[in-house]
N, CA, C, O and the ligand as a Tripos MOL2 file, in Angstrom:
@<TRIPOS>MOLECULE
protein
  301   299    76     0     0
PROTEIN
NO_CHARGES

@<TRIPOS>ATOM
      1 N          -6.1740   -8.0840    5.0770 N.3       1 MET1
      2 CA         -7.5880   -8.3450    4.8720 C.3       1 MET1
      3 C          -8.0540   -7.7330    3.5560 C.2       1 MET1
      4 O          -7.2260   -7.4290    2.6980 O.2       1 MET1
      5 N          -9.3050   -7.5540    3.3860 N.am      2 GLY2
      6 CA         -9.8810   -7.1360    2.1080 C.3       2 GLY2
      7 C          -9.4310   -5.7770    1.6370 C.2       2 GLY2
      8 O          -8.3880   -5.2780    2.0600 O.2       2 GLY2
      9 N         -10.1930   -5.1910    0.7860 N.am      3 GLY3
     10 CA         -9.8320   -3.8860    0.2670 C.3       3 GLY3
     11 C          -9.4580   -3.9790   -1.2040 C.2       3 GLY3
     12 O          -8.8120   -4.9250   -1.6560 O.2       3 GLY3
     13 N          -9.8850   -2.9740   -1.9180 N.am      4 TYR4
     14 CA         -9.6120   -2.9470   -3.3500 C.3       4 TYR4
     15 C          -8.9380   -1.6500   -3.7290 C.2       4 TYR4
     16 O          -9.1210   -0.6300   -3.0640 O.2       4 TYR4
     17 N          -8.1900   -1.6830   -4.7520 N.am      5 HIS5
     18 CA         -7.6430   -0.4600   -5.3110 C.3       5 HIS5
     19 C          -7.6210   -0.6110   -6.8160 C.2       5 HIS5
     20 O          -7.8770   -1.6850   -7.3600 O.2       5 HIS5
     21 N          -7.3080    0.4950   -7.4750 N.am      6 LYS6
     22 CA         -7.3120    0.4390   -8.9360 C.3       6 LYS6
     23 C          -6.0030   -0.1380   -9.4290 C.2       6 LYS6
     24 O          -4.9400    0.1380   -8.8740 O.2       6 LYS6
     25 N          -6.0860   -0.9130  -10.4390 N.am      7 CYS7
     26 CA         -4.9080   -1.4560  -11.1020 C.3       7 CYS7
     27 C          -3.9720   -0.3080  -11.4590 C.2       7 CYS7
     28 O          -4.4140    0.7330  -11.9440 O.2       7 CYS7
     29 N          -2.6880   -0.5010  -11.2200 N.am      8 LEU8
     30 CA         -1.7210    0.5690  -11.4570 C.3       8 LEU8
     31 C          -1.3130    0.6650  -12.9260 C.2       8 LEU8
     32 O          -0.6190    1.6020  -13.3220 O.2       8 LEU8
     33 N          -1.7350   -0.2790  -13.7120 N.am      9 GLY9
     34 CA         -1.3590   -0.2920  -15.1220 C.3       9 GLY9
     35 C          -1.8240    0.9700  -15.8440 C.2       9 GLY9
     36 O          -2.8560    1.5500  -15.5060 O.2       9 GLY9
     37 N          -1.0670    1.3730  -16.8170 N.am     10 GLU10
     38 CA         -1.3730    2.5830  -17.5690 C.3      10 GLU10
     39 C          -2.6960    2.4250  -18.3050 C.2      10 GLU10
     40 O          -2.9310    1.4090  -18.9600 O.2      10 GLU10
     41 N          -3.5730    3.4470  -18.1930 N.am     11 ASP11
     42 CA         -4.8570    3.4460  -18.8890 C.3      11 ASP11
     43 C          -5.7130    2.2360  -18.5310 C.2      11 ASP11
     44 O          -6.4960    1.7660  -19.3570 O.2      11 ASP11
     45 N          -5.5700    1.7260  -17.3060 N.am     12 CYS12
     46 CA         -6.3650    0.5530  -16.9470 C.3      12 CYS12
     47 C          -7.4560    0.9460  -15.9580 C.2      12 CYS12
     48 O          -8.6130    1.0990  -16.3500 O.2      12 CYS12
     49 N          -7.1100    1.1100  -14.6890 N.am     13 GLY13
     50 CA         -8.0850    1.5520  -13.7100 C.3      13 GLY13
     51 C          -9.0730    0.4890  -13.2810 C.2      13 GLY13
     52 O         -10.1040    0.8050  -12.6870 O.2      13 GLY13
     53 N          -8.7800   -0.7480  -13.5690 N.am     14 LYS14
     54 CA         -9.6400   -1.8460  -13.1520 C.3      14 LYS14
     55 C          -9.4990   -2.0730  -11.6470 C.2      14 LYS14
     56 O          -8.3970   -1.9630  -11.1090 O.2      14 LYS14
     57 N         -10.5930   -2.3860  -10.9660 N.am     15 TRP15
     58 CA        -10.5440   -2.6120   -9.5190 C.3      15 TRP15
     59 C         -10.0680   -4.0240   -9.2250 C.2      15 TRP15
     60 O         -10.6210   -5.0030   -9.7260 O.2      15 TRP15
     61 N          -9.0390   -4.1080   -8.4090 N.am     16 ILE16
     62 CA         -8.4760   -5.4130   -8.0560 C.3      16 ILE16
     63 C          -8.2020   -5.4390   -6.5640 C.2      16 ILE16
     64 O          -8.2170   -4.3960   -5.9110 O.2      16 ILE16
     65 N          -7.9540   -6.6130   -6.0230 N.am     17 THR17
     66 CA         -7.6950   -6.7080   -4.5840 C.3      17 THR17
     67 C          -6.3410   -6.1100   -4.2610 C.2      17 THR17
     68 O          -5.4500   -6.0340   -5.1070 O.2      17 THR17
     69 N          -6.2100   -5.6900   -3.0220 N.am     18 TYR18
     70 CA         -5.0250   -4.9630   -2.5730 C.3      18 TYR18
     71 C          -3.7420   -5.7790   -2.6660 C.2      18 TYR18
     72 O          -2.6460   -5.2190   -2.6650 O.2      18 TYR18
     73 N          -3.8730   -7.0750   -2.7440 N.am     19 ARG19
     74 CA         -2.6610   -7.8980   -2.7400 C.3      19 ARG19
     75 C          -1.9060   -7.7910   -4.0490 C.2      19 ARG19
     76 O          -0.7220   -8.1220   -4.1180 O.2      19 ARG19
     77 N          -2.5870   -7.3300   -5.0880 N.am     20 PHE20
     78 CA         -1.9490   -7.2640   -6.3930 C.3      20 PHE20
     79 C          -1.7810   -5.8200   -6.8430 C.2      20 PHE20
     80 O          -2.6420   -4.9750   -6.5980 O.2      20 PHE20
     81 N          -0.6740   -5.5540   -7.4990 N.am     21 ALA21
     82 CA         -0.4270   -4.2030   -8.0040 C.3      21 ALA21
     83 C          -1.2090   -3.9690   -9.2900 C.2      21 ALA21
     84 O          -1.7120   -2.8720   -9.5300 O.2      21 ALA21
     85 N          -1.3060   -4.9940  -10.1010 N.am     22 ILE22
     86 CA         -1.9280   -4.8360  -11.4120 C.3      22 ILE22
     87 C          -2.8290   -6.0340  -11.7040 C.2      22 ILE22
     88 O          -2.6650   -7.1040  -11.1170 O.2      22 ILE22
     89 N          -3.7650   -5.8450  -12.6000 N.am     23 CYS23
     90 CA         -4.7270   -6.8920  -12.9250 C.3      23 CYS23
     91 C          -4.0880   -7.9380  -13.8570 C.2      23 CYS23
     92 O          -2.9680   -7.7540  -14.3340 O.2      23 CYS23
     93 N          -4.7930   -8.9990  -14.0980 N.am     24 ALA24
     94 CA         -4.2580  -10.0950  -14.9070 C.3      24 ALA24
     95 C          -3.8930   -9.6230  -16.3130 C.2      24 ALA24
     96 O          -2.8920  -10.0530  -16.8860 O.2      24 ALA24
     97 N          -4.7220   -8.7310  -16.8560 N.am     25 ASN25
     98 CA         -4.4210   -8.1870  -18.1820 C.3      25 ASN25
     99 C          -3.0810   -7.4780  -18.2040 C.2      25 ASN25
    100 O          -2.2590   -7.6830  -19.0980 O.2      25 ASN25
    101 N          -2.8790   -6.6320  -17.1880 N.am     26 CYS26
    102 CA         -1.6460   -5.8520  -17.1540 C.3      26 CYS26
    103 C          -0.4560   -6.7460  -16.8180 C.2      26 CYS26
    104 O           0.6730   -6.4490  -17.2100 O.2      26 CYS26
    105 N          -0.6960   -7.8140  -16.1100 N.am     27 GLU27
    106 CA          0.4060   -8.7400  -15.8540 C.3      27 GLU27
    107 C           0.9430   -9.2960  -17.1590 C.2      27 GLU27
    108 O           2.1420   -9.5420  -17.2980 O.2      27 GLU27
    109 N           0.0520   -9.4900  -18.1050 N.am     28 GLN28
    110 CA          0.5160   -9.9860  -19.4040 C.3      28 GLN28
    111 C           1.3340   -8.9290  -20.1200 C.2      28 GLN28
    112 O           2.2440   -9.2280  -20.8930 O.2      28 GLN28
    113 N           0.9800   -7.6740  -19.8360 N.am     29 LYS29
    114 CA          1.6680   -6.5530  -20.4790 C.3      29 LYS29
    115 C           3.0130   -6.2820  -19.8030 C.2      29 LYS29
    116 O           4.0290   -6.0930  -20.4720 O.2      29 LYS29
    117 N           3.0030   -6.2670  -18.4660 N.am     30 TYR30
    118 CA          4.2150   -5.8540  -17.7380 C.3      30 TYR30
    119 C           4.9890   -7.0310  -17.1560 C.2      30 TYR30
    120 O           6.1510   -6.8870  -16.7760 O.2      30 TYR30
    121 N           4.3580   -8.1730  -17.0890 N.am     31 GLY31
    122 CA          4.9750   -9.3170  -16.4220 C.3      31 GLY31
    123 C           4.4460   -9.4370  -15.0120 C.2      31 GLY31
    124 O           4.0130   -8.4430  -14.4300 O.2      31 GLY31
    125 N           4.4710  -10.6430  -14.4450 N.am     32 ASN32
    126 CA          3.8870  -10.8350  -13.1240 C.3      32 ASN32
    127 C           4.9140  -10.7370  -12.0050 C.2      32 ASN32
    128 O           4.5840  -11.0000  -10.8490 O.2      32 ASN32
    129 N           6.1420  -10.3670  -12.3170 N.am     33 ARG33
    130 CA          7.1370  -10.1680  -11.2700 C.3      33 ARG33
    131 C           7.6400   -8.7320  -11.3140 C.2      33 ARG33
    132 O           7.9140   -8.1730  -12.3760 O.2      33 ARG33
    133 N           7.7520   -8.1550  -10.1110 N.am     34 ALA34
    134 CA          8.0860   -6.7340  -10.0230 C.3      34 ALA34
    135 C           9.4300   -6.4130  -10.6760 C.2      34 ALA34
    136 O           9.6370   -5.2950  -11.1500 O.2      34 ALA34
    137 N          10.3380   -7.3820  -10.7040 N.am     35 VAL35
    138 CA         11.6520   -7.1100  -11.2920 C.3      35 VAL35
    139 C          11.5580   -6.7420  -12.7560 C.2      35 VAL35
    140 O          12.4050   -6.0100  -13.2680 O.2      35 VAL35
    141 N          10.5360   -7.2430  -13.4410 N.am     36 GLY36
    142 CA         10.4290   -6.9530  -14.8580 C.3      36 GLY36
    143 C           9.6110   -5.7120  -15.1640 C.2      36 GLY36
    144 O           9.4800   -5.3260  -16.3250 O.2      36 GLY36
    145 N           9.0570   -5.0830  -14.1330 N.am     37 TRP37
    146 CA          8.1920   -3.9280  -14.3570 C.3      37 TRP37
    147 C           9.0020   -2.6890  -14.6900 C.2      37 TRP37
    148 O          10.1840   -2.5970  -14.3580 O.2      37 TRP37
    149 N           8.3550   -1.7330  -15.3530 N.am     38 PRO38
    150 CA          8.9930   -0.4170  -15.5250 C.3      38 PRO38
    151 C           9.1520    0.2670  -14.1710 C.2      38 PRO38
    152 O           8.4150   -0.0170  -13.2270 O.2      38 PRO38
    153 N          10.1220    1.1720  -14.0940 N.am     39 ASP39
    154 CA         10.4270    1.8130  -12.8110 C.3      39 ASP39
    155 C           9.2170    2.4900  -12.1920 C.2      39 ASP39
    156 O           8.9600    2.3300  -10.9990 O.2      39 ASP39
    157 N           8.4700    3.2460  -12.9930 N.am     40 TRP40
    158 CA          7.3400    4.0140  -12.4200 C.3      40 TRP40
    159 C           6.3450    3.0850  -11.7500 C.2      40 TRP40
    160 O           5.7650    3.4240  -10.7180 O.2      40 TRP40
    161 N           6.1490    1.9080  -12.3410 N.am     41 LEU41
    162 CA          5.1890    0.9790  -11.7660 C.3      41 LEU41
    163 C           5.7070    0.4070  -10.4450 C.2      41 LEU41
    164 O           4.9680    0.2870   -9.4680 O.2      41 LEU41
    165 N           6.9890    0.0600  -10.4440 N.am     42 ARG42
    166 CA          7.5810   -0.4650   -9.2150 C.3      42 ARG42
    167 C           7.5570    0.5740   -8.1070 C.2      42 ARG42
    168 O           7.2620    0.2490   -6.9570 O.2      42 ARG42
    169 N           7.8680    1.8300   -8.4460 N.am     43 PHE43
    170 CA          7.8630    2.9060   -7.4480 C.3      43 PHE43
    171 C           6.4640    3.0780   -6.8680 C.2      43 PHE43
    172 O           6.2960    3.1850   -5.6530 O.2      43 PHE43
    173 N           5.4680    3.1040   -7.7370 N.am     44 MET44
    174 CA          4.0940    3.2780   -7.2680 C.3      44 MET44
    175 C           3.6970    2.1720   -6.3090 C.2      44 MET44
    176 O           3.0980    2.4240   -5.2630 O.2      44 MET44
    177 N           4.0320    0.9610   -6.6690 N.am     45 TRP45
    178 CA          3.6620   -0.1770   -5.8580 C.3      45 TRP45
    179 C           4.4190   -0.1510   -4.5180 C.2      45 TRP45
    180 O           3.8430   -0.4600   -3.4750 O.2      45 TRP45
    181 N           5.6870    0.2130   -4.5480 N.am     46 ASN46
    182 CA          6.4570    0.3470   -3.3110 C.3      46 ASN46
    183 C           5.8420    1.3940   -2.4010 C.2      46 ASN46
    184 O           5.7110    1.1830   -1.1950 O.2      46 ASN46
    185 N           5.4660    2.5240   -2.9830 N.am     47 ASP47
    186 CA          4.8420    3.5950   -2.2060 C.3      47 ASP47
    187 C           3.5850    3.1040   -1.5160 C.2      47 ASP47
    188 O           3.3810    3.3340   -0.3230 O.2      47 ASP47
    189 N           2.7540    2.4310   -2.2770 N.am     48 ILE48
    190 CA          1.4880    1.9510   -1.7280 C.3      48 ILE48
    191 C           1.7360    0.9960   -0.5730 C.2      48 ILE48
    192 O           1.0880    1.0810    0.4700 O.2      48 ILE48
    193 N           2.6740    0.0930   -0.7700 N.am     49 GLN49
    194 CA          2.9350   -0.8850    0.2800 C.3      49 GLN49
    195 C           3.5300   -0.2210    1.5190 C.2      49 GLN49
    196 O           3.2300   -0.6090    2.6480 O.2      49 GLN49
    197 N           4.3750    0.7800    1.2960 N.am     50 ARG50
    198 CA          4.9580    1.4800    2.4430 C.3      50 ARG50
    199 C           3.8650    2.2090    3.2280 C.2      50 ARG50
    200 O           3.8500    2.1740    4.4580 O.2      50 ARG50
    201 N           2.9580    2.8650    2.5140 N.am     51 ASP51
    202 CA          1.8560    3.5550    3.1750 C.3      51 ASP51
    203 C           1.0110    2.5960    3.9790 C.2      51 ASP51
    204 O           0.6310    2.8830    5.1140 O.2      51 ASP51
    205 N           0.7230    1.4680    3.3900 N.am     52 ARG52
    206 CA         -0.1340    0.5010    4.0670 C.3      52 ARG52
    207 C           0.5260    0.0080    5.3410 C.2      52 ARG52
    208 O          -0.1270   -0.1450    6.3730 O.2      52 ARG52
    209 N           1.8480   -0.2440    5.2600 N.am     53 ARG53
    210 CA          2.5500   -0.6970    6.4530 C.3      53 ARG53
    211 C           2.5420    0.3740    7.5320 C.2      53 ARG53
    212 O           2.3400    0.0780    8.7100 O.2      53 ARG53
    213 N           2.7670    1.6380    7.1190 N.am     54 ARG54
    214 CA          2.8180    2.7280    8.0850 C.3      54 ARG54
    215 C           1.4640    2.9060    8.7520 C.2      54 ARG54
    216 O           1.3900    3.0620    9.9710 O.2      54 ARG54
    217 N           0.4000    2.8850    7.9700 N.am     55 ASN55
    218 CA         -0.9310    3.0470    8.5450 C.3      55 ASN55
    219 C          -1.2220    1.9590    9.5580 C.2      55 ASN55
    220 O          -1.7970    2.2210   10.6140 O.2      55 ASN55
    221 N          -0.8320    0.7610    9.2420 N.am     56 LYS56
    222 CA         -1.0840   -0.3560   10.1500 C.3      56 LYS56
    223 C          -0.3490   -0.1140   11.4660 C.2      56 LYS56
    224 O          -0.8930   -0.3460   12.5450 O.2      56 LYS56
    225 N           0.9150    0.3630   11.3610 N.am     57 ARG57
    226 CA          1.7040    0.5880   12.5610 C.3      57 ARG57
    227 C           1.0890    1.7040   13.4040 C.2      57 ARG57
    228 O           1.0450    1.5950   14.6300 O.2      57 ARG57
    229 N           0.6150    2.7680   12.7680 N.am     58 ILE58
    230 CA          0.0260    3.8880   13.5030 C.3      58 ILE58
    231 C          -1.2080    3.4100   14.2560 C.2      58 ILE58
    232 O          -1.4000    3.7480   15.4240 O.2      58 ILE58
    233 N          -2.0400    2.6240   13.5860 N.am     59 MET59
    234 CA         -3.2530    2.1470   14.2380 C.3      59 MET59
    235 C          -2.9090    1.3220   15.4680 C.2      59 MET59
    236 O          -3.5680    1.4090   16.5040 O.2      59 MET59
    237 N          -1.8620    0.5220   15.3270 N.am     60 LYS60
    238 CA         -1.4970   -0.3660   16.4180 C.3      60 LYS60
    239 C          -0.9840    0.4310   17.6160 C.2      60 LYS60
    240 O          -1.1930    0.0350   18.7630 O.2      60 LYS60
    241 N          -0.3110    1.5580   17.3510 N.am     61 HIS61
    242 CA          0.3400    2.3060   18.4370 C.3      61 HIS61
    243 C          -0.4770    3.4940   18.9110 C.2      61 HIS61
    244 O          -0.0520    4.2180   19.8120 O.2      61 HIS61
    245 N          -1.6330    3.7030   18.3230 N.am     62 GLU62
    246 CA         -2.4160    4.8830   18.6400 C.3      62 GLU62
    247 C          -2.6840    4.9760   20.1390 C.2      62 GLU62
    248 O          -2.5350    6.0370   20.7450 O.2      62 GLU62
    249 N          -3.0720    3.8820   20.7110 N.am     63 ILE63
    250 CA         -3.4070    3.8660   22.1420 C.3      63 ILE63
    251 C          -2.1720    4.2040   22.9750 C.2      63 ILE63
    252 O          -2.2470    4.9520   23.9500 O.2      63 ILE63
    253 N          -1.0380    3.6400   22.5700 N.am     64 THR64
    254 CA          0.1960    3.8960   23.3120 C.3      64 THR64
    255 C           0.5390    5.3800   23.3110 C.2      64 THR64
    256 O           0.8970    5.9430   24.3460 O.2      64 THR64
    257 N           0.4270    6.0200   22.1260 N.am     65 PHE65
    258 CA          0.7450    7.4430   22.0360 C.3      65 PHE65
    259 C          -0.1760    8.2550   22.9400 C.2      65 PHE65
    260 O           0.2710    9.1640   23.6400 O.2      65 PHE65
    261 N          -1.4510    7.9240   22.9200 N.am     66 ALA66
    262 CA         -2.4130    8.6640   23.7350 C.3      66 ALA66
    263 C          -2.0570    8.5290   25.2100 C.2      66 ALA66
    264 O          -2.1260    9.5020   25.9610 O.2      66 ALA66
    265 N          -1.6820    7.3430   25.6170 N.am     67 ASP67
    266 CA         -1.3100    7.1290   27.0190 C.3      67 ASP67
    267 C          -0.0950    7.9640   27.3820 C.2      67 ASP67
    268 O          -0.0540    8.5730   28.4510 O.2      67 ASP67
    269 N           0.8970    7.9950   26.4980 N.am     68 LEU68
    270 CA          2.1060    8.7670   26.7680 C.3      68 LEU68
    271 C           1.7790   10.2400   26.9740 C.2      68 LEU68
    272 O           2.3050   10.8970   27.8720 O.2      68 LEU68
    273 N           0.8970   10.7370   26.1180 N.am     69 GLU69
    274 CA          0.5310   12.1500   26.2150 C.3      69 GLU69
    275 C          -0.0760   12.4510   27.5840 C.2      69 GLU69
    276 O           0.2400   13.4620   28.2110 O.2      69 GLU69
    277 N          -0.9250   11.5850   28.0190 N.am     70 ASP70
    278 CA         -1.5460   11.7790   29.3380 C.3      70 ASP70
    279 C          -0.4910   11.8300   30.4320 C.2      70 ASP70
    280 O          -0.5480   12.6760   31.3250 O.2      70 ASP70
    281 N           0.4650   10.9230   30.3570 N.am     71 ASP71
    282 CA          1.4970   10.8760   31.3870 C.3      71 ASP71
    283 C           2.3340   12.1570   31.3990 C.2      71 ASP71
    284 O           2.6450   12.7040   32.4570 O.2      71 ASP71
    285 N           2.6960   12.6290   30.1780 N.am     72 ASP72
    286 CA          3.5350   13.8260   30.1040 C.3      72 ASP72
    287 C           2.8150   15.0510   30.6450 C.2      72 ASP72
    288 O           3.4400   15.9650   31.1830 O.2      72 ASP72
    289 N           1.4930   15.0610   30.4970 N.am     73 GLY73
    290 CA          0.7430   16.2350   30.9230 C.3      73 GLY73
    291 C           0.9220   16.5360   32.4060 C.2      73 GLY73
    292 O           0.7110   17.6710   32.8320 O.2      73 GLY73
    293 N           1.3020   15.5530   33.1880 N.am     74 GLY74
    294 CA          1.4150   15.7730   34.6250 C.3      74 GLY74
    295 C           2.6550   16.5360   35.0390 C.2      74 GLY74
    296 O           2.7560   17.0100   36.1710 O.2      74 GLY74
    297 N           3.6020   16.6530   34.1150 N.am     75 GLU75
    298 CA          4.8700   17.2780   34.5250 C.3      75 GLU75
    299 C           4.8260   18.7840   34.6070 C.2      75 GLU75
    300 O           5.8300   19.4130   34.9400 O.2      75 GLU75
    301 ZN         -4.7960   -3.5070  -15.3170 Zn       76 ZN76
@<TRIPOS>BOND
     1     1     2 1
     2     2     3 1
     3     3     4 2
     4     3     5 am
     5     5     6 1
     6     6     7 1
     7     7     8 2
     8     7     9 am
     9     9    10 1
    10    10    11 1
    11    11    12 2
    12    11    13 am
    13    13    14 1
    14    14    15 1
    15    15    16 2
    16    15    17 am
    17    17    18 1
    18    18    19 1
    19    19    20 2
    20    19    21 am
    21    21    22 1
    22    22    23 1
    23    23    24 2
    24    23    25 am
    25    25    26 1
    26    26    27 1
    27    27    28 2
    28    27    29 am
    29    29    30 1
    30    30    31 1
    31    31    32 2
    32    31    33 am
    33    33    34 1
    34    34    35 1
    35    35    36 2
    36    35    37 am
    37    37    38 1
    38    38    39 1
    39    39    40 2
    40    39    41 am
    41    41    42 1
    42    42    43 1
    43    43    44 2
    44    43    45 am
    45    45    46 1
    46    46    47 1
    47    47    48 2
    48    47    49 am
    49    49    50 1
    50    50    51 1
    51    51    52 2
    52    51    53 am
    53    53    54 1
    54    54    55 1
    55    55    56 2
    56    55    57 am
    57    57    58 1
    58    58    59 1
    59    59    60 2
    60    59    61 am
    61    61    62 1
    62    62    63 1
    63    63    64 2
    64    63    65 am
    65    65    66 1
    66    66    67 1
    67    67    68 2
    68    67    69 am
    69    69    70 1
    70    70    71 1
    71    71    72 2
    72    71    73 am
    73    73    74 1
    74    74    75 1
    75    75    76 2
    76    75    77 am
    77    77    78 1
    78    78    79 1
    79    79    80 2
    80    79    81 am
    81    81    82 1
    82    82    83 1
    83    83    84 2
    84    83    85 am
    85    85    86 1
    86    86    87 1
    87    87    88 2
    88    87    89 am
    89    89    90 1
    90    90    91 1
    91    91    92 2
    92    91    93 am
    93    93    94 1
    94    94    95 1
    95    95    96 2
    96    95    97 am
    97    97    98 1
    98    98    99 1
    99    99   100 2
   100    99   101 am
   101   101   102 1
   102   102   103 1
   103   103   104 2
   104   103   105 am
   105   105   106 1
   106   106   107 1
   107   107   108 2
   108   107   109 am
   109   109   110 1
   110   110   111 1
   111   111   112 2
   112   111   113 am
   113   113   114 1
   114   114   115 1
   115   115   116 2
   116   115   117 am
   117   117   118 1
   118   118   119 1
   119   119   120 2
   120   119   121 am
   121   121   122 1
   122   122   123 1
   123   123   124 2
   124   123   125 am
   125   125   126 1
   126   126   127 1
   127   127   128 2
   128   127   129 am
   129   129   130 1
   130   130   131 1
   131   131   132 2
   132   131   133 am
   133   133   134 1
   134   134   135 1
   135   135   136 2
   136   135   137 am
   137   137   138 1
   138   138   139 1
   139   139   140 2
   140   139   141 am
   141   141   142 1
   142   142   143 1
   143   143   144 2
   144   143   145 am
   145   145   146 1
   146   146   147 1
   147   147   148 2
   148   147   149 am
   149   149   150 1
   150   150   151 1
   151   151   152 2
   152   151   153 am
   153   153   154 1
   154   154   155 1
   155   155   156 2
   156   155   157 am
   157   157   158 1
   158   158   159 1
   159   159   160 2
   160   159   161 am
   161   161   162 1
   162   162   163 1
   163   163   164 2
   164   163   165 am
   165   165   166 1
   166   166   167 1
   167   167   168 2
   168   167   169 am
   169   169   170 1
   170   170   171 1
   171   171   172 2
   172   171   173 am
   173   173   174 1
   174   174   175 1
   175   175   176 2
   176   175   177 am
   177   177   178 1
   178   178   179 1
   179   179   180 2
   180   179   181 am
   181   181   182 1
   182   182   183 1
   183   183   184 2
   184   183   185 am
   185   185   186 1
   186   186   187 1
   187   187   188 2
   188   187   189 am
   189   189   190 1
   190   190   191 1
   191   191   192 2
   192   191   193 am
   193   193   194 1
   194   194   195 1
   195   195   196 2
   196   195   197 am
   197   197   198 1
   198   198   199 1
   199   199   200 2
   200   199   201 am
   201   201   202 1
   202   202   203 1
   203   203   204 2
   204   203   205 am
   205   205   206 1
   206   206   207 1
   207   207   208 2
   208   207   209 am
   209   209   210 1
   210   210   211 1
   211   211   212 2
   212   211   213 am
   213   213   214 1
   214   214   215 1
   215   215   216 2
   216   215   217 am
   217   217   218 1
   218   218   219 1
   219   219   220 2
   220   219   221 am
   221   221   222 1
   222   222   223 1
   223   223   224 2
   224   223   225 am
   225   225   226 1
   226   226   227 1
   227   227   228 2
   228   227   229 am
   229   229   230 1
   230   230   231 1
   231   231   232 2
   232   231   233 am
   233   233   234 1
   234   234   235 1
   235   235   236 2
   236   235   237 am
   237   237   238 1
   238   238   239 1
   239   239   240 2
   240   239   241 am
   241   241   242 1
   242   242   243 1
   243   243   244 2
   244   243   245 am
   245   245   246 1
   246   246   247 1
   247   247   248 2
   248   247   249 am
   249   249   250 1
   250   250   251 1
   251   251   252 2
   252   251   253 am
   253   253   254 1
   254   254   255 1
   255   255   256 2
   256   255   257 am
   257   257   258 1
   258   258   259 1
   259   259   260 2
   260   259   261 am
   261   261   262 1
   262   262   263 1
   263   263   264 2
   264   263   265 am
   265   265   266 1
   266   266   267 1
   267   267   268 2
   268   267   269 am
   269   269   270 1
   270   270   271 1
   271   271   272 2
   272   271   273 am
   273   273   274 1
   274   274   275 1
   275   275   276 2
   276   275   277 am
   277   277   278 1
   278   278   279 1
   279   279   280 2
   280   279   281 am
   281   281   282 1
   282   282   283 1
   283   283   284 2
   284   283   285 am
   285   285   286 1
   286   286   287 1
   287   287   288 2
   288   287   289 am
   289   289   290 1
   290   290   291 1
   291   291   292 2
   292   291   293 am
   293   293   294 1
   294   294   295 1
   295   295   296 2
   296   295   297 am
   297   297   298 1
   298   298   299 1
   299   299   300 2
@<TRIPOS>SUBSTRUCTURE
     1 MET1         2 RESIDUE 1 A MET
     2 GLY2         6 RESIDUE 1 A GLY
     3 GLY3        10 RESIDUE 1 A GLY
     4 TYR4        14 RESIDUE 1 A TYR
     5 HIS5        18 RESIDUE 1 A HIS
     6 LYS6        22 RESIDUE 1 A LYS
     7 CYS7        26 RESIDUE 1 A CYS
     8 LEU8        30 RESIDUE 1 A LEU
     9 GLY9        34 RESIDUE 1 A GLY
    10 GLU10       38 RESIDUE 1 A GLU
    11 ASP11       42 RESIDUE 1 A ASP
    12 CYS12       46 RESIDUE 1 A CYS
    13 GLY13       50 RESIDUE 1 A GLY
    14 LYS14       54 RESIDUE 1 A LYS
    15 TRP15       58 RESIDUE 1 A TRP
    16 ILE16       62 RESIDUE 1 A ILE
    17 THR17       66 RESIDUE 1 A THR
    18 TYR18       70 RESIDUE 1 A TYR
    19 ARG19       74 RESIDUE 1 A ARG
    20 PHE20       78 RESIDUE 1 A PHE
    21 ALA21       82 RESIDUE 1 A ALA
    22 ILE22       86 RESIDUE 1 A ILE
    23 CYS23       90 RESIDUE 1 A CYS
    24 ALA24       94 RESIDUE 1 A ALA
    25 ASN25       98 RESIDUE 1 A ASN
    26 CYS26      102 RESIDUE 1 A CYS
    27 GLU27      106 RESIDUE 1 A GLU
    28 GLN28      110 RESIDUE 1 A GLN
    29 LYS29      114 RESIDUE 1 A LYS
    30 TYR30      118 RESIDUE 1 A TYR
    31 GLY31      122 RESIDUE 1 A GLY
    32 ASN32      126 RESIDUE 1 A ASN
    33 ARG33      130 RESIDUE 1 A ARG
    34 ALA34      134 RESIDUE 1 A ALA
    35 VAL35      138 RESIDUE 1 A VAL
    36 GLY36      142 RESIDUE 1 A GLY
    37 TRP37      146 RESIDUE 1 A TRP
    38 PRO38      150 RESIDUE 1 A PRO
    39 ASP39      154 RESIDUE 1 A ASP
    40 TRP40      158 RESIDUE 1 A TRP
    41 LEU41      162 RESIDUE 1 A LEU
    42 ARG42      166 RESIDUE 1 A ARG
    43 PHE43      170 RESIDUE 1 A PHE
    44 MET44      174 RESIDUE 1 A MET
    45 TRP45      178 RESIDUE 1 A TRP
    46 ASN46      182 RESIDUE 1 A ASN
    47 ASP47      186 RESIDUE 1 A ASP
    48 ILE48      190 RESIDUE 1 A ILE
    49 GLN49      194 RESIDUE 1 A GLN
    50 ARG50      198 RESIDUE 1 A ARG
    51 ASP51      202 RESIDUE 1 A ASP
    52 ARG52      206 RESIDUE 1 A ARG
    53 ARG53      210 RESIDUE 1 A ARG
    54 ARG54      214 RESIDUE 1 A ARG
    55 ASN55      218 RESIDUE 1 A ASN
    56 LYS56      222 RESIDUE 1 A LYS
    57 ARG57      226 RESIDUE 1 A ARG
    58 ILE58      230 RESIDUE 1 A ILE
    59 MET59      234 RESIDUE 1 A MET
    60 LYS60      238 RESIDUE 1 A LYS
    61 HIS61      242 RESIDUE 1 A HIS
    62 GLU62      246 RESIDUE 1 A GLU
    63 ILE63      250 RESIDUE 1 A ILE
    64 THR64      254 RESIDUE 1 A THR
    65 PHE65      258 RESIDUE 1 A PHE
    66 ALA66      262 RESIDUE 1 A ALA
    67 ASP67      266 RESIDUE 1 A ASP
    68 LEU68      270 RESIDUE 1 A LEU
    69 GLU69      274 RESIDUE 1 A GLU
    70 ASP70      278 RESIDUE 1 A ASP
    71 ASP71      282 RESIDUE 1 A ASP
    72 ASP72      286 RESIDUE 1 A ASP
    73 GLY73      290 RESIDUE 1 A GLY
    74 GLY74      294 RESIDUE 1 A GLY
    75 GLU75      298 RESIDUE 1 A GLU
    76 ZN76       301 GROUP 0 **** ****
């Protein structure tokens, strides 16, 4: 869904949608495919995507964890 973050491009900081790592300007600078990006940019983007996936998973399982805790408390 929605959400914005700052363009990862060096000295840019432009706000763009979460689906993109860098803005159109920086795509011209770095290329629009991750394979052509410098390592630091690829690492940053990988980190962000991993965090987003993890957060989504935690939210989905939050209720399950809470239920488990309740069950264990009885022992
Ligand atoms: Zn940019």
